[in-house]
TORRO-723392 format. One line per 5 residues: number of its first residue (from 0); their letters; for each residue x, y negated, z of N, C-alpha, C. Coordinates in Angstrom, 2 decimals. Last residue first. Example, Ala and Ser with C-alpha at 12.3 -4.5 7.8 and 13.67 -1.06 7.14 Angstrom:
1) SA) 12.85/2.25/7.08/13.67/1.06/7.14/12.90/-0.03/7.87 | 13.19/5.69/7.80/12.30/4.50/7.80/13.20/3.30/7.80
***
This chain:
96) GEAAK) 10.89/2.57/-22.24/11.67/3.55/-23.31/12.73/4.16/-22.35 | 9.54/0.90/-20.51/8.84/1.66/-21.42/9.63/2.86/-22.31 | 10.78/-1.32/-19.31/10.68/-0.02/-18.30/10.00/1.26/-19.49 | 11.67/-3.55/-20.93/12.64/-2.60/-20.78/12.01/-1.25/-19.67 | 8.60/-4.53/-20.95/9.33/-4.14/-22.14/10.51/-2.79/-21.78
91) FYNNY) 6.75/-5.46/-19.12/7.64/-4.05/-18.76/8.28/-3.40/-19.94 | 5.48/-8.07/-19.89/6.53/-7.57/-18.56/7.45/-6.47/-18.43 | 4.40/-8.04/-22.27/4.98/-9.23/-21.79/5.86/-8.99/-20.62 | 4.22/-5.94/-23.15/4.60/-6.44/-24.12/5.02/-7.68/-23.49 | 2.30/-4.33/-21.26/3.60/-3.41/-21.36/4.54/-5.06/-22.85
86) FYDEV) 0.72/-6.38/-20.92/1.63/-6.02/-19.73/2.63/-5.27/-20.44 | -0.82/-5.85/-23.25/-0.36/-7.26/-22.67/0.52/-7.13/-21.80 | -1.27/-3.08/-23.91/-0.49/-3.91/-24.58/-0.15/-5.13/-24.26 | -3.14/-2.84/-21.20/-1.65/-2.06/-21.38/-0.98/-3.11/-22.46 | -5.37/-4.42/-22.30/-4.73/-4.59/-21.33/-3.44/-4.07/-21.07
81) AKPLM) -5.90/-3.04/-24.67/-5.72/-4.28/-24.78/-4.86/-4.98/-23.43 | -6.56/-0.04/-23.89/-5.15/-0.41/-24.80/-4.76/-1.80/-24.65 | -7.69/0.02/-20.19/-8.09/-0.40/-21.77/-6.55/-0.79/-22.64 | -6.10/2.15/-17.81/-6.48/1.06/-18.80/-6.64/0.57/-20.18 | -5.16/4.94/-18.28/-6.01/4.65/-17.52/-6.63/3.08/-17.28
76) GHKYE) -3.45/5.06/-20.36/-4.89/5.32/-20.58/-5.53/5.14/-19.54 | -0.75/6.04/-18.42/-1.37/5.66/-19.76/-2.48/6.21/-19.94 | -0.97/6.18/-15.44/-0.65/6.76/-16.07/-1.59/6.47/-17.39 | 1.07/5.28/-12.12/-0.02/4.86/-13.23/0.02/5.60/-14.41 | 2.91/6.07/-10.00/1.79/6.96/-10.33/0.78/6.78/-11.64
71) PNAIM) 4.55/3.82/-9.89/4.80/4.75/-10.97/3.92/5.90/-11.04 | 2.66/0.43/-10.55/2.66/1.81/-9.61/3.15/2.93/-10.62 | 2.25/-1.27/-12.64/3.87/-1.09/-11.85/3.87/0.06/-11.02 | -0.46/-1.07/-12.75/0.49/-0.79/-14.26/1.65/-0.40/-13.47 | -1.07/-2.21/-10.87/-1.57/-0.95/-11.12/-0.74/-0.48/-12.08
66) AFCES) -0.32/-4.85/-10.99/0.07/-4.00/-9.12/-0.21/-2.44/-10.23 | -1.41/-5.48/-12.69/-0.21/-6.12/-13.10/0.46/-4.97/-11.90 | -4.14/-5.69/-12.25/-3.66/-4.93/-13.06/-2.14/-4.59/-13.23 | -3.97/-7.69/-10.26/-4.12/-6.26/-9.70/-3.80/-5.07/-11.03 | -3.37/-10.12/-11.80/-2.70/-9.51/-10.58/-2.48/-8.09/-10.16
61) HAEDI) -5.62/-10.23/-13.52/-4.36/-9.96/-13.75/-3.23/-9.25/-13.09 | -7.72/-10.51/-11.13/-7.68/-9.28/-12.28/-6.25/-9.25/-12.76 | -6.93/-13.01/-10.30/-6.73/-11.53/-9.65/-6.74/-10.80/-10.23 | -7.20/-14.53/-12.25/-6.24/-14.67/-11.76/-5.93/-13.32/-11.17 | -9.82/-14.52/-13.10/-9.31/-13.87/-13.99/-7.85/-13.58/-13.32
56) KKSYS) -10.93/-15.64/-10.85/-11.30/-13.90/-11.08/-10.54/-13.56/-12.26 | -10.39/-18.46/-11.16/-9.93/-17.37/-10.10/-9.80/-15.53/-10.54 | -11.90/-18.67/-13.00/-10.77/-18.50/-13.38/-9.93/-18.01/-12.40 | -14.51/-18.44/-12.25/-14.01/-17.72/-13.28/-12.45/-17.51/-13.59 | -14.29/-18.25/-8.73/-14.36/-19.15/-9.85/-14.28/-18.15/-10.89
51) YKDYW) -15.45/-15.92/-6.20/-14.40/-16.51/-6.83/-14.90/-16.98/-8.29 | -17.27/-14.30/-5.01/-17.54/-15.41/-4.83/-16.21/-16.50/-5.49 | -16.77/-11.51/-6.58/-17.76/-12.21/-6.38/-17.75/-13.85/-6.40 | -13.74/-10.50/-7.73/-14.37/-10.83/-6.48/-15.56/-11.87/-6.75 | -12.49/-8.78/-9.31/-13.06/-9.71/-10.13/-14.44/-9.83/-8.90
46) AYRSV) -10.21/-7.22/-7.90/-9.97/-7.63/-9.42/-11.03/-8.92/-9.83 | -11.84/-6.15/-5.39/-10.83/-7.76/-5.74/-10.48/-8.08/-7.02 | -12.45/-4.05/-6.44/-13.30/-5.05/-6.29/-12.74/-6.48/-6.19 | -10.32/-3.00/-9.27/-10.67/-3.05/-8.04/-11.85/-4.04/-7.52 | -10.92/-1.31/-11.70/-9.66/-1.60/-11.59/-9.32/-2.01/-9.62
41) NGKFT) -13.17/-0.67/-12.38/-12.49/0.41/-13.13/-10.66/-0.09/-12.21 | -15.13/-2.56/-11.35/-15.69/-1.17/-11.28/-14.29/-0.13/-11.48 | -13.89/-5.07/-11.87/-14.59/-4.90/-10.65/-14.75/-3.37/-10.32 | -13.48/-5.04/-14.80/-12.28/-5.01/-13.78/-12.91/-4.70/-12.63 | -15.09/-2.41/-16.49/-15.22/-3.95/-15.55/-14.24/-3.79/-14.84
36) FGDKG) -16.00/-0.27/-19.28/-15.12/-1.13/-18.44/-15.28/-2.54/-17.56 | -18.26/0.24/-21.20/-18.28/0.75/-19.63/-17.05/-0.01/-18.80 | -17.12/-1.04/-23.71/-17.17/0.52/-23.28/-17.30/1.19/-21.75 | -16.96/-3.82/-21.81/-16.97/-3.40/-23.29/-16.74/-1.85/-22.91 | -16.72/-5.57/-19.80/-18.14/-5.21/-20.08/-17.93/-4.53/-21.39
31) EVAQV) -13.95/-7.12/-20.58/-14.66/-6.93/-20.01/-15.98/-6.50/-20.15 | -12.31/-6.80/-23.30/-12.39/-5.67/-22.36/-13.12/-5.73/-21.87 | -11.86/-9.69/-24.23/-12.24/-8.56/-25.27/-12.55/-7.40/-24.44 | -11.77/-11.49/-21.98/-12.99/-11.55/-22.80/-13.25/-10.34/-23.70 | -8.76/-10.41/-20.98/-10.40/-10.19/-20.63/-11.57/-10.51/-21.18
26) VENWA) -7.52/-11.39/-23.73/-7.82/-10.10/-23.12/-9.05/-9.68/-22.49 | -7.70/-14.24/-23.02/-7.98/-13.49/-24.58/-8.46/-11.83/-24.11 | -6.44/-14.08/-20.99/-8.06/-14.68/-20.84/-8.70/-14.00/-22.19 | -3.90/-14.09/-21.43/-4.75/-12.94/-20.53/-6.18/-13.15/-20.87 | -3.38/-16.14/-23.08/-3.13/-14.75/-23.68/-4.21/-13.79/-22.93
21) HKMKK) -3.58/-17.89/-21.29/-4.58/-18.20/-22.59/-4.79/-16.58/-23.17 | -1.31/-17.47/-19.35/-3.00/-17.52/-18.87/-3.93/-17.34/-20.46 | 0.93/-17.66/-20.85/0.42/-16.45/-20.46/-1.05/-16.69/-20.31 | 0.44/-20.57/-21.77/0.66/-19.54/-22.61/0.22/-18.05/-22.27 | 0.97/-21.32/-19.41/-0.50/-21.71/-20.04/-0.49/-20.73/-21.42
16) SDYAY) 2.23/-19.60/-16.53/2.39/-20.51/-17.43/1.23/-20.66/-18.39 | 3.09/-17.35/-14.54/2.58/-19.09/-14.24/3.07/-19.78/-15.26 | 2.80/-15.02/-13.75/1.88/-15.17/-14.66/1.92/-17.02/-14.68 | 4.33/-14.51/-11.93/5.13/-14.08/-13.09/4.13/-14.63/-14.09 | 3.32/-15.24/-9.36/4.37/-15.64/-9.88/4.47/-15.47/-11.59
11) HAIEH) 1.51/-13.18/-9.39/0.71/-14.25/-9.42/1.98/-15.78/-9.92 | 3.02/-10.55/-9.13/2.20/-11.30/-10.67/1.90/-12.55/-10.38 | 4.09/-10.66/-6.96/5.06/-11.00/-7.56/4.23/-11.29/-9.03 | 1.69/-9.60/-5.34/1.59/-11.19/-5.26/2.78/-11.73/-6.34 | 1.29/-7.27/-6.98/0.25/-8.24/-6.64/0.99/-9.51/-6.59
6) CAMMY) 3.69/-6.00/-5.49/3.65/-6.11/-6.77/2.07/-6.96/-7.01 | 3.16/-6.18/-2.65/4.23/-6.75/-2.97/3.82/-7.04/-4.51 | 1.07/-4.47/-2.64/0.52/-6.00/-2.24/1.88/-6.37/-2.80 | 2.16/-1.85/-3.23/1.06/-2.34/-4.30/0.80/-4.00/-3.99 | 4.01/-1.52/-1.48/4.48/-1.49/-2.60/3.18/-2.44/-3.80
1) DA) 1.90/-1.35/0.84/2.65/-2.53/0.59/3.51/-2.55/-0.43 | 0.81/1.05/0.20/0.45/-0.13/-0.02/0.89/-1.28/0.28
***
């Protein structure tokens, strides 16, 4: 749990650019509610917490997905391809191969 929490918090710092936020917003709009996938249902309740504004929900969804993919137990395909592509292309390039 501590590892996942640390990854979540690191993701908030790694996400600090308008370009990254714009790209993530496009991913969220492409996958949320599609093919039965929701961040709240498939990632965590915190990833799409009801009381948060839309932009805060997007930020938390980003950090929760980052932590999920950074987990050594993560298996390819647990998240939609667009989500995986975003993280592998922007954060985990060196870890792929």
